[in-house]
N, C-alpha and C positions, 0 to 999 in steps of 0.2 A: 504493500500500500504506500501511499505518498507520505505517510507519517513515519516512515522508517528513518531512523537517525543515521546519519553518516558522520560520525566524528571519530577522530583518532585520539585515543587516550594514551598518552605516554605516562607511565607510572612515575610518581614523584613521592619520595619518602619525606615525611615532615622534617624540616631542618631542626626544629626544637619540639619538645613534647607539647608545647602550647599552640603549635602552628598547624594542627590537623585541618582546621578550616581553610586556612590560606592554601595548603597543599591541594585540597579538594578543588578549590576555585581555580587554582593554577592548572590542574589536570583537565578540567572541563573547558577552560578558555584557551589553553595553549600558551598562557603567559608563564613567566617565572614566578616563584614564590616571592622573590624580592619585589617584582612589579606589583603583585597583589598587596603585599605589606605596605608599599608606598601609597597605592591608591586608597586603601582602607585607612591609612595612617594608624595601623595597629599591628604590632608584632606579637601580641598575646592572643588569648582566647577570642574567638569571633562569636558574635551573637547571631541568632537566626535572622534578625533584621538586616545585619550587615551582609550575611550570605545571600539572602533573597535580593537585596538591592544590587549587589555586585553582579549577580547572574542576570538580573533584569537589564542592567546597563550594558551587558555584553551579549544581548540578543537571545537570552534564554527566558522562557516563560515557566515560572514555577507556581504550581497550585499552592496557595497559602493555606493549606489544610494538612495538619499533621495526622498521619494515619499510623496505626500500629501493625507491625508485621509479626506473624508467628514464625514463618519460614520463607525461604526464597521464592516459593510459588506465589506468594502474596504481592511480590514487587512488580511494578510496571517496567517497561523496557529500560528506562533510565530514571534513577532516583537519588536524591540527596538523603543520606542516612544519618540519624543521630542514635548512637548506641550507648547503652549504659554498660560500659566495660568495667572489669574489676577495679581499674585505676580511677576512671573518671567518665563523665559524659564525653562522647567522642564523635567527631564528624567523619563520615566515610562516604564512598561513592559506589553506586552499583550501575553497571551498564551491560545489558545483554548477557546475563548469566554469570558475570564476573564481578567480584568485589575488589575495588581498587582502594585498599585501606592504607592511609598515610603512615600508620604505625605497624600494621601486621602484614604489609606487602600485598601481593596479588593472591586472592583466595577464590575458591570455588563455592564457599559457603560463608555465612556470617562468622566473624570472630566471636569469641566467647562474650556474650552480652546478656544481662538479665532482662532488659527491655530494649526493644528495637522499634524505632519510629522512622517514618520516611515521608518525604515530600515528593510528589510526582513532578518530574521536569517534563514540560509538555512540548513546547514548540520552540524551534530554533530559527531565528530569522534567517532568511535566505541570503542576506547580504554579507554573511560572515564567510570568509574564505578559509 
């Protein structure tokens, strides 16, 4: 269908334990973590508001609706993930069956998390090369 996403995700490991959000944004937009940090003017934990605004400004439409996932089958084609990992709440990225996790590398299933939330990333502007 015409809603198929065609984005190349190059895995980025979080430069610091607080920069999982910046790493997810960098993976999705093809920018460097440094560029994301500069744009957000934030090198620490990112808020949902920052995440959604940045994606929006970079041509992504994100449904501002937090949904809970029990397992991988619940997820849409592409999703922003917020996971309650043993260490902290943590941002992660899911795309077409693969988890691109800034802390736990590339996974075929969720990293260990008590609760898993996601936001569906809907439409990507055509004008992004």
